[in-house]
N, C-alpha and C positions, 0 to 999 in steps of 0.2 A: 478303309477304316482308320481313324486317327489313333495314334499309338504313342505310349510313353515307354522309353527304354529305361530299364532299371539296372544300375550298376552299383548301388549302395552308397554313392558318394555325391551325386549331383542332382538329386530330386529337389524340385522347387515347389513353393506354395501354389503357384498357378497350375503346375502339373497335377498336384493332388486334387485341386478343384476340378480340373478337366476330367480326371478319372472318376471322382466321386459324384459329380453333378452332370457331366456331359457324356458319361459312359465311354470314355476313351479306354482302349485296351492297353494292357501292359505286357512287356516282353523282357525277359532276362537277357542281358548281354552275355557274350561268350566269356568275357573276363569275369563276370559275376559267377557264372556256372563253374568256372575253373576254381575260383577261390572257395566256393562252397564245397566242392569235391575234396580239395586238399584238407580243409578243416575236418570234414567228415572222416577222411582216412585216419586222421590222428585219433579221433574218438574211438573208432573201431579198434585201433591198435591198443589204446588204453584198456578197453574192455577185454580184449583177448589176453592181455598181460595181467589183468585183474589188479591194476594199480588203483589205489585209493584216490578218488577225485570227486569233489562235491558235485552232486546232481547227476553224475555219470555212473559211479559205482557206490553211491551212498544215498540215503534218504534225504529229505528236504527240511529246511527250517530247523526246528528243535531236534529232528531226527537225522541231522547231518552226520552224527557219529555212528549211525547204523549202517554197516556194510551190506551191500546188495549183491547177490551172486549174479553171474552171467545169465543163468537160467531164469532169474526173476526180473531181469532188466526191462523186458517188454511190459510185464504186468505192472511194474513200478510206474512206467510212463503213463499207462492207461489209468491207473489208480489216481495219479496226480491230477489228470484232467477231470475225471468224473467226480472226484471229491472236492475239487476247487471250484467247480461250476456252481457257485452259490450267489450269483447276482440276483437282485430283486428290483422291482419297480417296472416302469414302462419300458418297452424296447427302445433303444436308440434308433434314430431315423436312418433310412437306408443310405443317405449320403455320408453320414458319420461312419456307418459300418463299412462302407467301401473305403473310406479314408483309413480306417483302422487296419483293414486287411492290406492295403497298399503300403502303409508305413511299416507294418511288420515284415512284409516281403522285402522292402528296401533295407531294413536293418539286418535281416538274415542274409541278404546278398553280399554283405561286406566280408563274409568268410571268417567270422570269429565266433560262430554259434554252434557249429557242428551238426547242422540239420542235413538230412539226405535231400538230394536234388528232387526226387519224386515227391517228397513231402512238400517241398517248396512249390513245385509245379502244380500241386493240387490247389494250393491257395491262389496261385495265379489263375488257374482255370475258373475258380469260383468267382473271381473278379470279372474275368472276361465273359463268362456265360451268365452272370447276374444271379448267382446264388448268394443270398445275403443272410447270414445267421441271425437269429433272434438273440440280441445281446442286451440284457437288462442294464438300465442306466446307473443303478446304484449297487454298492457292495465293494468298491475298491478303496483301499487305504492309501494307494499311491506310493507304496514302497514294497519291495519285492515286485515292483511293477504293478500293472493293473491285473492282478492274478485272476480274480473272480470273473470279470467281464471277458477277458481274453480266453478263459477256459470255455466259455460258451461259444466262441468262434471256433475253437478246436473241436468241440463236440460235433459240429456239422461235418467237419473233415472226416470224422470217424463214423458218420451216419447216425449219430445220436442227436438229441435235442431237436430244435425246430429252426426253420429258415423261411425266408420269403423268396419265392421264385415267380417272376412275371406277375407280381401283385398279389399272389396267393400265399397265405401262411400254411405251410405244410410241415410234416415231419422231415427232418434233415435227410433221411434215407430216401424219401419220395422226391424231394427237391433235387437232390444230387442225381437221382436216376433220370428224372425228366430232363435235366440239363445235360445228361450224357457224361457225367463225371464219376469216375470210379472212386468210391470211398476208400480210405486207407484201412487196410486190414489190421495194422498195428502201428504204434510209434516205437521207434528204436531208441537206443540209449541216448540220453540227453535231449531228445527231440521235444518231449512234452515241456520241459523247462525252457528250451529255446523259444518255443511258441508263445508261452504265456508270461515269461519274465521280461517285461518291458513297459514303457510309458506310452504306448501307442493310443490307448483310449483317451487319456487326458489330452494328449497332443493333438489328436484328430478333432476332438470337440473344440479345443482352443484355437486350432488353425482355422477352421471354418468360421469361427466367431471373429477372429482377426480379419479374415478376408471380407466378411460382411461389414465389419466396422469401418473399413476404408470408405465404402459407400455411405455409411452412416455419418462419418465425420465430414464428408463433402456435403451431404444433405444438411448438416447442421450449419454450415457456412451459408448455404442457400436460404435456409430458414431465417438466419440472422439478417441477411440482406433484405428479405421481404419485410421483416419486422422493423428494421431501421426505416424503411420507406413508409410503412404504416404509421409510424410514430414521428414522422418528419425528423428522423434522427440526425445527429451531428456527425459529419464524416471526418472532422479534423483529427479525431483520436486514431484514425486508421492511417494517418500520414506515415510513410516509411521512415521518416526521420525519427519518429517516436520509437519505433521498433528496432531500428539499427543501433541505437545506443543501449539496448538490452537484447542482444542478438540470439535469442532462443529461436531455433529453426522453425518450430511449429507456430510460434507467435508471429514471426515474419510472414510465413506462408499464409496464415489466416487473414492477416490484414491485407495482403496482396490479393488473395482470393476475393474478399468481400468488396474491395475497391473495384476489381474487374467486374464483379457481378452487378454492382449498382452504377457502373459507369454510364454517364449521360442521363441519370435520373433527374426528374424535376420535382421529386418528392422528398429529397434530402435537404439538409441545411448545413450552414457553417456556424461555428460558435459565435454567439452574439446576435444571430439572426432572430431566433425565437427565444433562446435561453443560452446560458453560458456553457453548461455541460449536461450530459445525460447521466442517468443512473448506471451503476456498475454493470447491470445485465446487458447493456448496450456497449458502454464505453470500455469495459474490461473483457469483452468477449474474445478478442484476439489472444489475450493472455490465458484465458481459461480454455478455449478451444485448442489453442496451441500446446498447452501442457498435456492435454489428452492425446494430441497427435504425436508428441515426443514420446509419451508412454507407449503408444501403439508401435512406434518404430523400435523401441527397446524390445518389446515382446516379439515383434516380427523377427528381429535378429536372433533371439533365443530359439525361436521355432526353426529357423533355417539351420541352426546348429543341430538341434535335437532330431530333426527328421532324417539326418544323414549320419546318425551316431549309433554305436552299439550300446544297447541298454539292457541286455540280459546278463545272466550270471550262471555258471562261471564263464569267463572269457577265454577263448582259445587263441593261442598264438602259434600257428602251425610251424612257422619258420624256426621257432625256438623249441618246438615240441613242449610247450609249456601251457598249463591251464591254471588260471588265477581266479580265485573267488574274491570278487570285489563288491562294489556297491553302485554300479552304473544304473541299476534299475530304480534307484531312489529318485522320486519325482520332484525333489525340492527346487531344482532350477526352474521347472515349469510351474510348480505350485505358486512360488513367489511371483512369477511373471503373470500368471492368470489372475491372481489376486490384484495385482497392479492394473491389469486390463479392466477388471470389473470396477475398480475405483475410478479409473479414467472415464469409463463409459457412463457411470452413475453421475459424474459431474456434468456431462453433456445433457443428460435429462434434467438435472438440477437447474441449470441456467436456462434451459429451454422453457421449463415451467415458469420461471420467474419472468421471462419475457411475455409469456402468455398471460400471466397475471397482470402485467403492465398494460396489455392490450384490453383486458376486460374490465379493469377497475377504473371507473370514471374519475377518481381522485388523482390518478397518475398517468392517464392515457392521453393527456394533452388535447382534450376536446372531443374524444370519441364517445358515442352513446354507451351507457352502462351495459355491459355484457354483450356488446357488439350487435345490438338489435334495436330496431325502431319500436316504438310503443312499449317500452319497458314497463314491467308490471303485468301487463296482459301477456307479454312474451318474456321468457327467461333467457332466450338466446344461448350464449356460450357459457352461462353460469356454471353448469354442471360439467361441461367439457373441462374447465379448469379444475373442478373437484377431482375428476378422474385422473387428470395429469398429476395432481398433488398426491393422490393415492399411490400411483406408480412410482413417483419419486421417493416417497416414504418407504415403500417396499424395497426399492433399490438400496436405500441406506442400510436396511437390515441385511440384504444379500451381500453388500459390499464388505461386511465384516470378514476379515481374512480367514480363509480355511487353513492356511499354512501355519498359523500360530498354534494350532491344535495338534496333538499327537496322543494316540492311545497305543500302548505296547501290545504286541500280538505274538503268537507262536511261543508261548511260555517265556516271554520276555527276551527271546533271541532277537526278535525284530522290535527293538525297544524304542525306536523313533521312526515315525512314518510321516509322509508329506501331506496327505489329504489333497493331492493335486487334482484328482479327478473331480472332487467336489468344487474346487476353485474354478475349474474349467466350466463345469455345468452352471455354476452361479454366474460366471461372466457372460455366458450365452443368454441366460435369462435376463440379466441386466441389459444386455444389448437389445433384446427384443422389447423390453419395457421402454428403453430410451427411444427406440424407433416409433413406438406408439405416441410418446410424448411429443416428439418432433412432428408427427403427422397432425397432432392437435394444434401445435403452434402455427404450422403452415396454413391450416384451415382458418385459424383466427387472423393471421396476418393478411391473407387474401381478402377476407371479409372486411377487415379494417380499411384496407386500401380502397375497396369499393365505397364504404361508408364515408371515407375522407373525401371522395371525389377523385377518382383515379385520373392521374395525369401521366405523362410519359414516364415509364419505369426504366430501370437500368437495362442494359443489354441482356444480362443474365436473369434478372428478376422478371422481366417481361416474358422470357421463355418459360420460366417456372410458373408464373401466373397463368399463362395460357394452358399449360398442362393441367393445372388444378381445375381451372374453369371448364376444361373439356370434359371433366369427369364429375364435378360437383357444381351446383348452382349457388347463387347468392341466397343467403338465409333471410328472406323478407318477413317471415313469421315462424313461429315454433314448428318444428317437425322432428321426426325420429332421427336423432343425431348420431347414433352409433353406426348407422349405415355410412354416413359421410366420413366418420373416423376410419372405418374399415377400408373405404375406398382410398382415402388419403394414404393410409399405411401401405396399401397394395401398390400405389404409385411409387412409393419409396422402395419397396421390396423388389419390384420389377425394374428398378433403376431408371424409370422414365424421366424423373426429375433431373437427375445428374446428367443423363445423356442429352436432354434438351438444352440444359445450360451449357454444357461443354461444347455442344454443336454450335450454339449461338456465339460463344466466346472463341470458337475455333481453336481451343486449347483445353488441356486437362487441368482440373482444379488440383492444387498442390496439397499433398499430405506430408511427404518427406522427399528426400533426394532421389528415392528409388520407388516411386509410386507404382503399385501393381496395376494391371489392366482393370478395366471397369468390372465392378462386382455385380453378380447376379445371384438370385436365390433359386 
């Protein structure tokens, strides 16, 4: 069985994807177990000595000045979970839930949270045996962590709430019993707070969106290559000399990618052959795609920090016998990052739709039939495909409004600034999915236009992409039900068939940044 070792410090994005989507098991290292035990010993000492320490011997939020007796400590932790499980909306997908659990395990394994080993191992068992709590997608303010959704995760550990086990939605008690996992009889001091005070929900949603966006941005370069050929586009603007004098990494990589993709094409032109220059949607694509790639790299770096960080409160420093109440649960670093991600992905859809419009509009398509179909008037062809793309792009513009600029005080104004980071992450995911649909439409249109133009030898990469598309969808010679073609095209992208075919043809990986992750799959 494939396995990921958890030490709290070295988890990678790819390992999270392997656990969440490929069902890798996880195992705590001896070093992690030792650190967890040492931190727990300090918590027990503080409780025994009845020292005032936030969340350990006091209430929470506005009730932080209420002392809790040793006898009431267990009830306090249980009350925290059942009262905070106020999530609403549709359940998060199982791959996101597995990511959430893994990220929480990794954070707790750093030895600054004070959880018991048996409590942590329960969460590990749930990952390994496939018990996935029902976690509603809405209800987090993104400060004091993702309190509401993470509380639903902990409900299952206590035998409360609901969970998915082997595809069946069950009561948590039944799911845990069928999986052979003993539910926790109680949570001890600090444990409830340790389990739910963190940014793992927003980070899990954003992480998987980033991973899928790597595939999306590679696909965008392939779509651009196909459209350049469909419009007999000018390749001079891709010349490395142009980009080296403005050396943004993403811009340089995009131009290099597209030149490789269309290498040896007989359907491209040079400036002056047919026209002097192309519209911005072709000529400026390296700058636009590249800026989104640079944004993705920024967000990826922030995620790499966050998934190996302590994000609960208070933070325990066992070697100093010190407990500090801070604000590492505040999701602002991720909220800003995921808003940035959403904006970057929205622009990929934006320019893709503009290229599709250029393909279907006879006034600007350089000789292609209106709406990419013969016998126009009788046939509408790709007319409404562009409508649909425009609708998605407009929707993305609304979704791209930053969540992080908003804040509503909570807990009687004790928590007077919140991040809304989980909203930012969910929006970025939705934008990514819309962008994928728009690219699927552009690719269909470009391949149709290539056929209408009279297909000649395509580039090394575009020929491979063309073949994949035509293996799954045929030329549109007259009107037919188009949503089926759109869905097929999107599925090609989701399954990574397009990127894999092009990279195999090029015998190299398409560039996103200096440390491109492995090929993305859904």
